[in-house]
MARRODREN-9237 format. One record per atom (N, C-alpha, C): residue number from 0; residue in three letters; atom name; x, z, y. Coordinates in Angstrom, 2 decimals, padded with zeros to 5 digits. Each point is the difference from the previous one (the first is absolute). Layout:
BEGIN
<node NUM 'ALA' 'CA' <X Z Y>>
...
END
This chain:
BEGIN
<node 0 'MET' 'N' <173.12 033.35 178.23>>
<node 0 'MET' 'CA' <-000.05 000.04 001.46>>
<node 0 'MET' 'C' <-000.84 -001.15 000.53>>
<node 1 'LYS' 'N' <000.19 -001.20 -000.56>>
<node 1 'LYS' 'CA' <-000.76 -001.16 000.44>>
<node 1 'LYS' 'C' <-001.49 000.21 -000.25>>
<node 2 'SER' 'N' <-000.34 000.66 -001.12>>
<node 2 'SER' 'CA' <-001.41 000.23 -000.32>>
<node 2 'SER' 'C' <-000.64 000.95 001.01>>
<node 3 'HIS' 'N' <000.77 000.98 000.46>>
<node 3 'HIS' 'CA' <-000.54 000.91 001.02>>
<node 3 'HIS' 'C' <-000.27 -000.75 001.30>>
<node 4 'THR' 'N' <000.88 -000.93 000.33>>
<node 4 'THR' 'CA' <-000.19 -000.82 001.19>>
<node 4 'THR' 'C' <-001.26 -000.83 -000.13>>
<node 5 'PHE' 'N' <-000.21 -000.60 -001.18>>
<node 5 'PHE' 'CA' <-001.21 -000.79 -000.21>>
<node 5 'PHE' 'C' <-001.24 000.86 000.13>>
<node 6 'LEU' 'N' <000.01 001.18 -000.61>>
<node 6 'LEU' 'CA' <-001.15 000.89 000.07>>
<node 6 'LEU' 'C' <-000.28 000.43 001.44>>
<node 7 'ASN' 'N' <001.04 000.31 000.74>>
<node 7 'ASN' 'CA' <-000.17 000.36 001.42>>
<node 7 'ASN' 'C' <-000.59 -001.16 000.79>>
<node 8 'ASP' 'N' <000.48 -001.21 -000.28>>
<node 8 'ASP' 'CA' <-000.55 -001.18 000.68>>
<node 8 'ASP' 'C' <-001.46 -000.23 -000.37>>
<node 9 'PHE' 'N' <-000.34 000.22 -001.27>>
<node 9 'PHE' 'CA' <-001.38 -000.15 -000.45>>
<node 9 'PHE' 'C' <-000.90 001.02 000.69>>
<node 10 'ILE' 'N' <000.47 001.22 000.13>>
<node 10 'ILE' 'CA' <-000.76 001.06 000.68>>
<node 10 'ILE' 'C' <-000.20 -000.37 001.46>>
<node 11 'LYS' 'N' <001.05 -000.48 000.67>>
<node 11 'LYS' 'CA' <-000.12 -000.41 001.40>>
<node 11 'LYS' 'C' <-001.00 -001.15 000.16>>
<node 12 'GLU' 'N' <000.05 -000.97 -000.93>>
<node 12 'GLU' 'CA' <-000.92 -001.13 000.05>>
<node 12 'GLU' 'C' <-001.45 000.47 -000.14>>
<node 13 'CYS' 'N' <-000.23 000.91 -000.93>>
<node 13 'CYS' 'CA' <-001.36 000.54 -000.18>>
<node 13 'CYS' 'C' <-000.43 000.81 001.22>>
<node 14 'ALA' 'N' <000.91 000.77 000.57>>
<node 14 'ALA' 'CA' <-000.32 000.85 001.14>>
<node 14 'ALA' 'C' <-000.37 -000.81 001.24>>
<node 15 'GLN' 'N' <000.45 -001.25 000.07>>
<node 15 'GLN' 'CA' <-000.34 -000.85 001.15>>
<node 15 'GLN' 'C' <-001.48 -000.37 000.01>>
<node 16 'GLU' 'N' <-000.67 000.16 -001.12>>
<node 16 'GLU' 'CA' <-001.42 -000.32 -000.11>>
<node 16 'GLU' 'C' <-000.89 001.16 000.46>>
<node 17 'LYS' 'N' <000.51 000.80 000.89>>
<node 17 'LYS' 'CA' <-000.72 001.18 000.48>>
<node 17 'LYS' 'C' <-001.37 -000.40 000.53>>
<node 18 'PRO' 'N' <-001.05 000.71 -000.44>>
<node 18 'PRO' 'CA' <-001.35 -000.35 000.46>>
<node 18 'PRO' 'C' <-000.16 000.26 001.50>>
<node 19 'THR' 'N' <-000.78 -000.81 000.63>>
<node 19 'THR' 'CA' <-000.28 000.21 001.42>>
<node 19 'THR' 'C' <-001.22 000.89 000.10>>
<node 20 'THR' 'N' <000.21 001.16 000.58>>
<node 20 'THR' 'CA' <-001.06 000.98 000.13>>
<node 20 'THR' 'C' <000.31 000.93 001.17>>
<node 21 'ASP' 'N' <-001.02 000.62 000.51>>
<node 21 'ASP' 'CA' <000.17 000.98 001.06>>
<node 21 'ASP' 'C' <000.33 001.36 -000.57>>
<node 22 'ASP' 'N' <-000.17 000.15 -001.28>>
<node 22 'ASP' 'CA' <000.13 001.29 -000.66>>
<node 22 'ASP' 'C' <001.45 000.45 -000.03>>
<node 23 'ALA' 'N' <000.24 001.22 000.39>>
<node 23 'ALA' 'CA' <001.35 000.55 000.04>>
<node 23 'ALA' 'C' <000.52 000.35 -001.40>>
<node 24 'LYS' 'N' <-000.85 -000.11 -001.02>>
<node 24 'LYS' 'CA' <000.42 000.33 -001.36>>
<node 24 'LYS' 'C' <001.12 -000.90 -000.50>>
<node 25 'PHE' 'N' <000.16 -001.16 000.58>>
<node 25 'PHE' 'CA' <000.95 -000.96 -000.51>>
<node 25 'PHE' 'C' <001.41 000.20 000.54>>
<node 26 'VAL' 'N' <000.28 001.15 000.56>>
<node 26 'VAL' 'CA' <001.33 000.29 000.51>>
<node 26 'VAL' 'C' <001.02 -000.02 -001.14>>
<node 27 'GLY' 'N' <-000.39 000.44 -001.18>>
<node 27 'GLY' 'CA' <000.92 000.06 -001.13>>
<node 27 'GLY' 'C' <-000.09 -001.19 -000.93>>
<node 28 'TRP' 'N' <-000.36 -001.17 000.51>>
<node 28 'TRP' 'CA' <-000.18 -001.20 -000.81>>
<node 28 'TRP' 'C' <001.26 -000.34 -000.81>>
<node 29 'GLU' 'N' <001.15 000.00 000.64>>
<node 29 'GLU' 'CA' <001.24 -000.36 -000.68>>
<node 29 'GLU' 'C' <000.31 000.98 -001.14>>
<node 30 'GLU' 'N' <-000.23 001.28 000.24>>
<node 30 'GLU' 'CA' <000.25 001.01 -001.02>>
<node 30 'GLU' 'C' <-000.96 -000.17 -001.17>>
<node 31 'LEU' 'N' <-001.23 -000.37 000.31>>
<node 31 'LEU' 'CA' <-001.00 -000.23 -001.04>>
<node 31 'LEU' 'C' <000.41 -001.19 -000.88>>
<node 32 'ILE' 'N' <000.42 -001.07 000.63>>
<node 32 'ILE' 'CA' <000.47 -001.18 -000.73>>
<node 32 'ILE' 'C' <001.20 000.39 -000.88>>
<node 33 'PHE' 'N' <000.95 000.73 000.58>>
<node 33 'PHE' 'CA' <001.18 000.44 -000.74>>
<node 33 'PHE' 'C' <-000.40 000.81 -001.24>>
<node 34 'THR' 'N' <-000.93 000.91 000.16>>
<node 34 'THR' 'CA' <-000.44 000.85 -001.10>>
<node 34 'THR' 'C' <-000.66 -000.82 -001.10>>
<node 35 'LEU' 'N' <-000.89 -000.90 000.39>>
<node 35 'LEU' 'CA' <-000.71 -000.79 -001.00>>
<node 35 'LEU' 'C' <000.92 -000.99 -000.71>>
<node 36 'VAL' 'N' <000.96 -000.57 000.71>>
<node 36 'VAL' 'CA' <000.93 -000.93 -000.65>>
<node 36 'VAL' 'C' <001.01 000.78 -000.84>>
<node 37 'GLY' 'N' <000.64 000.97 000.61>>
<node 37 'GLY' 'CA' <001.09 000.71 -000.67>>
<node 37 'GLY' 'C' <-000.43 000.89 -001.14>>
<node 38 'PHE' 'N' <-001.17 000.58 000.10>>
<node 38 'PHE' 'CA' <-000.45 000.93 -001.03>>
<node 38 'PHE' 'C' <-001.21 -000.53 -000.77>>
<node 39 'GLY' 'N' <-000.96 -000.59 000.72>>
<node 39 'GLY' 'CA' <-001.20 -000.52 -000.66>>
<node 39 'GLY' 'C' <000.31 -001.17 -000.93>>
<node 40 'LEU' 'N' <000.77 -000.97 000.48>>
<node 40 'LEU' 'CA' <000.35 -001.14 -000.85>>
<node 40 'LEU' 'C' <000.90 000.43 -001.16>>
<node 41 'LYS' 'N' <000.82 001.02 000.25>>
<node 41 'LYS' 'CA' <000.91 000.46 -001.06>>
<node 41 'LYS' 'C' <-000.80 000.55 -001.18>>
<node 42 'ILE' 'N' <-001.12 000.62 000.28>>
<node 42 'ILE' 'CA' <-000.83 000.55 -001.06>>
<node 42 'ILE' 'C' <-000.58 -001.11 -000.89>>
<node 43 'ILE' 'N' <-000.32 -001.14 000.60>>
<node 43 'ILE' 'CA' <-000.58 -001.10 -000.80>>
<node 43 'ILE' 'C' <001.06 -001.03 -000.40>>
<node 44 'LEU' 'N' <001.26 000.37 000.09>>
<node 44 'LEU' 'CA' <001.10 -000.90 -000.34>>
<node 44 'LEU' 'C' <-000.13 -000.60 -001.40>>
<node 45 'PRO' 'N' <-000.34 000.77 -001.03>>
<node 45 'PRO' 'CA' <-000.15 -000.61 -001.33>>
<node 45 'PRO' 'C' <-001.04 -001.13 -000.01>>
<node 46 'GLU' 'N' <-001.09 000.19 000.72>>
<node 46 'GLU' 'CA' <-001.02 -001.05 000.08>>
<node 46 'GLU' 'C' <000.51 -001.22 000.75>>
<node 47 'LEU' 'N' <000.74 000.22 001.08>>
<node 47 'LEU' 'CA' <000.56 -001.12 000.75>>
<node 47 'LEU' 'C' <000.91 -000.84 -000.89>>
<node 48 'LYS' 'N' <000.78 000.66 -000.83>>
<node 48 'LYS' 'CA' <000.90 -000.71 -000.91>>
<node 48 'LYS' 'C' <-000.79 -000.87 -000.98>>
<node 49 'GLU' 'N' <-001.10 000.53 -000.50>>
<node 49 'GLU' 'CA' <-000.83 -000.77 -000.93>>
<node 49 'GLU' 'C' <-000.62 -001.21 000.69>>
<node 50 'TRP' 'N' <-000.41 000.18 001.25>>
<node 50 'TRP' 'CA' <-000.62 -001.11 000.73>>
<node 50 'TRP' 'C' <000.98 -001.13 000.23>>
<node 51 'VAL' 'N' <001.26 000.34 000.21>>
<node 51 'VAL' 'CA' <001.02 -001.03 000.22>>
<node 51 'VAL' 'C' <000.10 -000.88 -001.25>>
<node 52 'LYS' 'N' <-000.07 000.61 -001.14>>
<node 52 'LYS' 'CA' <000.09 -000.75 -001.26>>
<node 52 'LYS' 'C' <-001.17 -000.97 -000.17>>
<node 53 'MET' 'N' <-001.12 000.30 000.60>>
<node 53 'MET' 'CA' <-001.20 -000.81 -000.17>>
<node 53 'MET' 'C' <-000.12 -001.13 001.01>>
<node 54 'GLY' 'N' <000.84 000.01 001.02>>
<node 54 'GLY' 'CA' <000.01 -001.13 000.93>>
<node 54 'GLY' 'C' <-000.62 000.27 001.36>>
<node 55 'ALA' 'N' <000.22 -000.95 000.88>>
<node 55 'ALA' 'CA' <-000.40 000.12 001.41>>
<node 55 'ALA' 'C' <-001.51 000.07 000.19>>
<node 56 'THR' 'N' <-000.75 -000.71 -000.79>>
<node 56 'THR' 'CA' <-001.45 000.00 000.15>>
<node 56 'THR' 'C' <-000.56 001.39 -000.22>>
<node 57 'LEU' 'N' <000.53 000.69 -000.99>>
<node 57 'LEU' 'CA' <-000.48 001.35 -000.28>>
<node 57 'LEU' 'C' <000.33 000.96 001.14>>
<node 58 'ILE' 'N' <001.16 -000.15 000.61>>
<node 58 'ILE' 'CA' <000.38 000.86 001.12>>
<node 58 'ILE' 'C' <-001.04 -000.12 001.11>>
<node 59 'THR' 'N' <-000.41 -001.22 000.28>>
<node 59 'THR' 'CA' <-001.01 -000.22 001.03>>
<node 59 'THR' 'C' <-001.31 000.69 -000.38>>
<node 60 'MET' 'N' <-000.36 -000.11 -001.26>>
<node 60 'MET' 'CA' <-001.25 000.61 -000.45>>
<node 60 'MET' 'C' <000.10 001.53 -000.02>>
<node 61 'LYS' 'N' <001.17 000.53 -000.18>>
<node 61 'LYS' 'CA' <000.20 001.44 -000.12>>
<node 61 'LYS' 'C' <000.13 000.71 001.36>>
<node 62 'ARG' 'N' <-000.03 -000.74 001.07>>
<node 62 'ARG' 'CA' <000.15 000.64 001.32>>
<node 62 'ARG' 'C' <-001.05 001.08 000.23>>
<node 63 'LEU' 'N' <-001.23 -000.26 -000.41>>
<node 63 'LEU' 'CA' <-001.06 001.00 000.17>>
<node 63 'LEU' 'C' <000.33 001.26 -000.79>>
<node 64 'GLU' 'N' <000.54 -000.18 -001.19>>
<node 64 'GLU' 'CA' <000.36 001.16 -000.81>>
<node 64 'GLU' 'C' <001.15 000.78 000.64>>
<node 65 'ILE' 'N' <000.98 -000.70 000.55>>
<node 65 'ILE' 'CA' <001.10 000.66 000.71>>
<node 65 'ILE' 'C' <-000.57 000.82 001.16>>
<node 66 'LYS' 'N' <-000.89 -000.62 000.77>>
<node 66 'LYS' 'CA' <-000.62 000.68 001.14>>
<node 66 'LYS' 'C' <-000.72 001.27 -000.47>>
<node 67 'LYS' 'N' <-000.79 -000.11 -001.05>>
<node 67 'LYS' 'CA' <-000.75 001.16 -000.50>>
<node 67 'LYS' 'C' <000.93 001.13 -000.44>>
<node 68 'LYS' 'N' <001.08 -000.36 -000.66>>
<node 68 'LYS' 'CA' <000.93 001.03 -000.47>>
<node 68 'LYS' 'C' <000.74 000.66 001.16>>
<node 69 'LEU' 'N' <000.33 -000.77 001.02>>
<node 69 'LEU' 'CA' <000.64 000.60 001.19>>
<node 69 'LEU' 'C' <-000.98 000.91 000.73>>
<node 70 'ILE' 'N' <-001.25 -000.39 000.07>>
<node 70 'ILE' 'CA' <-001.02 000.85 000.64>>
<node 70 'ILE' 'C' <-000.17 001.29 -000.79>>
<node 71 'LYS' 'N' <-000.02 -000.12 -001.32>>
<node 71 'LYS' 'CA' <-000.11 001.19 -000.85>>
<node 71 'LYS' 'C' <001.19 000.93 000.24>>
<node 72 'TYR' 'N' <001.19 -000.58 000.07>>
<node 72 'TYR' 'CA' <001.20 000.79 000.27>>
<node 72 'TYR' 'C' <-000.13 000.72 001.35>>
<node 73 'ALA' 'N' <-000.47 -000.73 001.01>>
<node 73 'ALA' 'CA' <-000.16 000.58 001.34>>
<node 73 'ALA' 'C' <-001.02 001.14 -000.01>>
<node 74 'MET' 'N' <-001.08 -000.18 -000.73>>
<node 74 'MET' 'CA' <-001.01 001.06 -000.07>>
<node 74 'MET' 'C' <000.55 001.24 -000.68>>
<node 75 'GLU' 'N' <000.75 -000.20 -001.09>>
<node 75 'GLU' 'CA' <000.60 001.14 -000.70>>
<node 75 'GLU' 'C' <000.98 000.75 000.88>>
<node 76 'ARG' 'N' <000.66 -000.71 000.91>>
<node 76 'ARG' 'CA' <000.99 000.62 000.89>>
<node 76 'ARG' 'C' <-000.62 000.43 001.33>>
<node 77 'GLU' 'N' <-001.33 -000.17 000.10>>
<node 77 'GLU' 'CA' <-000.77 000.37 001.20>>
<node 77 'GLU' 'C' <000.53 -000.67 001.26>>
<node 78 'LEU' 'N' <000.35 -001.28 -000.12>>
<node 78 'LEU' 'CA' <000.40 -000.78 001.16>>
<node 78 'LEU' 'C' <-001.24 -000.44 000.75>>
<node 79 'ASP' 'N' <000.14 -000.35 001.25>>
<node 79 'ASP' 'CA' <-001.11 -000.44 000.84>>
<node 79 'ASP' 'C' <-000.70 -001.18 -000.66>>
<node 80 'PHE' 'N' <-001.22 000.23 -000.50>>
<node 80 'PHE' 'CA' <-000.65 -001.01 -000.83>>
<node 80 'PHE' 'C' <-000.26 -001.35 000.68>>
<node 81 'PRO' 'N' <-000.63 -000.05 001.16>>
<node 81 'PRO' 'CA' <-000.24 -001.34 000.57>>
<node 81 'PRO' 'C' <001.30 -000.79 000.23>>
<node 82 'ALA' 'N' <001.01 000.67 000.47>>
<node 82 'ALA' 'CA' <001.28 -000.67 000.23>>
<node 82 'ALA' 'C' <000.65 -000.36 -001.33>>
<node 83 'ALA' 'N' <-000.08 000.87 -000.98>>
<node 83 'ALA' 'CA' <000.60 -000.27 -001.31>>
<node 83 'ALA' 'C' <-000.67 -001.19 -000.67>>
<node 84 'GLU' 'N' <-001.29 -000.11 000.17>>
<node 84 'GLU' 'CA' <-000.73 -001.14 -000.57>>
<node 84 'GLU' 'C' <000.48 -001.31 000.63>>
<node 85 'GLN' 'N' <000.17 000.00 001.29>>
<node 85 'GLN' 'CA' <000.49 -001.19 000.69>>
<node 85 'GLN' 'C' <001.45 -000.30 -000.37>>
<node 86 'ALA' 'N' <000.81 001.05 -000.10>>
<node 86 'ALA' 'CA' <001.41 -000.18 -000.37>>
<node 86 'ALA' 'C' <000.12 -000.55 -001.41>>
<node 87 'ALA' 'N' <-000.82 000.50 -000.91>>
<node 87 'ALA' 'CA' <000.02 -000.48 -001.39>>
<node 87 'ALA' 'C' <-000.36 -001.48 -000.06>>
<node 88 'GLU' 'N' <-000.95 -000.41 000.81>>
<node 88 'GLU' 'CA' <-000.37 -001.41 000.02>>
<node 88 'GLU' 'C' <001.14 -000.87 000.54>>
<node 89 'VAL' 'N' <000.64 000.46 001.05>>
<node 89 'VAL' 'CA' <001.14 -000.75 000.57>>
<node 89 'VAL' 'C' <001.10 -000.14 -001.05>>
<node 90 'ILE' 'N' <000.34 001.10 -000.66>>
<node 90 'ILE' 'CA' <001.08 -000.01 -000.99>>
<node 90 'ILE' 'C' <-000.36 -000.94 -001.16>>
<node 91 'ALA' 'N' <-001.21 000.12 -000.52>>
<node 91 'ALA' 'CA' <-000.42 -000.84 -001.12>>
<node 91 'ALA' 'C' <000.03 -001.48 000.37>>
<node 92 'ASN' 'N' <-000.41 -000.31 001.22>>
<node 92 'ASN' 'CA' <000.01 -001.40 000.43>>
<node 92 'ASN' 'C' <001.40 -000.56 000.20>>
<node 93 'LYS' 'N' <000.96 000.88 000.25>>
<node 93 'LYS' 'CA' <001.39 -000.45 000.22>>
<node 93 'LYS' 'C' <000.75 -000.21 -001.32>>
<node 94 'ILE' 'N' <-000.51 000.53 -001.09>>
<node 94 'ILE' 'CA' <000.66 -000.18 -001.29>>
<node 94 'ILE' 'C' <-000.38 -001.37 -000.54>>
<node 95 'ASP' 'N' <001.03 -000.79 -000.32>>
<node 95 'ASP' 'CA' <-000.26 -001.32 -000.55>>
<node 95 'ASP' 'C' <001.03 -000.31 -001.08>>
<node 96 'GLU' 'N' <-000.14 -001.19 -000.58>>
<node 96 'GLU' 'CA' <000.89 -000.38 -001.10>>
<node 96 'GLU' 'C' <001.45 -000.13 000.43>>
<node 97 'GLU' 'N' <000.25 -000.20 001.28>>
<node 97 'GLU' 'CA' <001.37 -000.14 000.49>>
<node 97 'GLU' 'C' <000.70 001.34 000.20>>
<node 98 'ASN' 'N' <-000.76 001.05 000.31>>
<node 98 'ASN' 'CA' <000.67 001.27 000.31>>
<node 98 'ASN' 'C' <-000.24 001.11 -001.01>>
<node 99 'ILE' 'N' <-000.89 -000.19 -000.95>>
<node 99 'ILE' 'CA' <-000.32 001.11 -000.91>>
<node 99 'ILE' 'C' <001.21 000.42 -000.84>>
<node 100 'THR' 'N' <000.79 -000.94 -000.45>>
<node 100 'THR' 'CA' <001.19 000.34 -000.78>>
<node 100 'THR' 'C' <000.99 000.81 000.84>>
<node 101 'LYS' 'N' <000.15 -000.39 001.26>>
<node 101 'LYS' 'CA' <000.91 000.73 000.89>>
<node 101 'LYS' 'C' <-000.54 001.40 000.27>>
<node 102 'ILE' 'N' <-001.30 000.12 000.16>>
<node 102 'ILE' 'CA' <-000.62 001.32 000.21>>
<node 102 'ILE' 'C' <000.25 000.89 -001.20>>
<node 103 'ILE' 'N' <-000.21 -000.55 -001.19>>
<node 103 'ILE' 'CA' <000.22 000.77 -001.23>>
<node 103 'ILE' 'C' <001.44 000.48 -000.08>>
<node 104 'ARG' 'N' <000.97 -000.90 000.23>>
<node 104 'ARG' 'CA' <001.41 000.38 -000.06>>
<node 104 'ARG' 'C' <000.32 001.08 001.04>>
<node 105 'ALA' 'N' <-000.55 -000.15 001.19>>
<node 105 'ALA' 'CA' <000.27 000.98 001.06>>
<node 105 'ALA' 'C' <-000.59 001.36 -000.34>>
<node 106 'LEU' 'N' <-001.19 000.02 -000.55>>
<node 106 'LEU' 'CA' <-000.62 001.27 -000.37>>
<node 106 'LEU' 'C' <000.74 000.66 -001.15>>
<node 107 'GLU' 'N' <000.47 -000.79 -000.93>>
<node 107 'GLU' 'CA' <000.75 000.55 -001.14>>
<node 107 'GLU' 'C' <001.31 000.64 000.44>>
<node 108 'SER' 'N' <000.62 -000.58 001.00>>
<node 108 'SER' 'CA' <001.32 000.51 000.43>>
<node 108 'SER' 'C' <-000.11 001.09 001.07>>
<node 109 'SER' 'N' <-001.22 000.26 000.46>>
<node 109 'SER' 'CA' <-000.13 001.04 001.04>>
<node 109 'SER' 'C' <-000.26 001.37 -000.60>>
END
């Protein structure tokens, strides 16, 4: 239960980084973040676990890879690409050495 709360809080934190644009496409920003965190990160969970073993420096270096994998997931699911690309960047930037273990535990229990 606690892990679900953490994951929900992480999703809300990422969703606050909504891009400023005139485009009406961003109406579903929160849902997009939810999909990429809840399903996209879950797909790369084995990789996230390996990165934790290698240390905080590697997590920072792997942010680009996380972003690319989330974008790939979004493209496969035919999500709004420009918004998905921005959402993937927000999510990747929010993952750090302090929260990655909690994210992994939350994804495993969901």
